[in-house]
N, C-alpha and C positions, 0 to 999 in steps of 0.2 A: 438411452443407452445405459445398461446396468453395469455396475462394477462389482466384481466378486473376488474374494480371496482365493488364492491358488489351492489351498487345502479344500475349500468348499467345492471348487471346480473339479478337483480330482474325485471327490466323493459323489458328485451329482452330474457327471459329464453327460449322461444320456438325456437328462431333462434340459440341460443347457443347449445341447444340439437341437432338440425339438424347438426350443424358443428361437434359436438362430434360424432354423429352417422356415419359421414363420416371418422372418424379416428383422428380428431384433438383433442389435449388435451388442455384444457383451465384452467388457474389458476385464481382463484377469490381472489382478494385482498381487505383488509379493511385498509383504511388510508395508502395505498401504500405497505402494508405488506401482503404477500401471506398467506391465511388461509385455502384454499380448492382447490381441483383439480377436474375438471369434466373430466371423461374418459369414453370411450365406454365399455359397458359390453359385454364380449365375451360369447355367449351362448354355452352350451355344447350340442353336438349332442345327440339325443335320443338313449337310450340304451335298446333294447328289453330285456324284462325279468327282469328289475331292481326292479319290485314290486312283483316278484315271491314269493309266500308264504305269502304275506301280504294282498292279495285280495282273497276273496272267492266268487265264483259264484256257486249258487245252481244248482244241477243237472237238475232241472225243470225250470230254468230261462226263457226258451222260450216256456213253456207249455201254452196251452190256458188259458185265464183268467177264474176265477170262474164266474158262471152265474150272480151273483149279481153285480159284478164289470163290466162285459161286458154290462149288461143292463143299468147301470149308465152312461157309456160312450155313449151308443146308444141314450139315452134320452137327453143328455147334449146339450145345445144350446151354441152358440159361446160366449154369455156373462156370462157363468157359468164356474166355476173352480172346478174340481173334485180332491179331495185329497184322496189318497188311502194309507193306511198304513197296513203293514202285520206283525203280531207277530208270528214268526215261532215257538216259544216255545209253543204257544197255538193253532196254525193253525187257527188263526182268522184274519178277515179283517175288517177294519173300513173304510167305504165309506162315504164321506161328500161332498155335493154339495154347493158351495158358490156362491152367486150372486156377480158379479164384477161391 
C-alpha cells in the first residue's frame, strides 16, 4: 500500500486511478497524516430479473408507428431532431421537429 501526499495526488490522479484499478491501495496523506484511501471498486455481476415488476413494457411496444409519426421520420433530414411523446391516458401523440 502506497502513501502519497495530497498535492501529489491532485497532480497525478489519473496515474493513481490506473494503479488502483490494477489492485493497489493508495493512502492519501495531508501533512504526513493519512486522511483517505483509494481502493478499487468491485463491480457486482449482473443479475437477470432484478428489475422484475419495476419496468412495464406495453403489449404493443413493437407495433408499427402511427402514420403521423412515421411520416415525420420519413421527412426528417439529418439536421433535424424529432421529438415524440405519447400520452397513453389520452392515446395522443405529440410530434415536434426541431432544427439543430
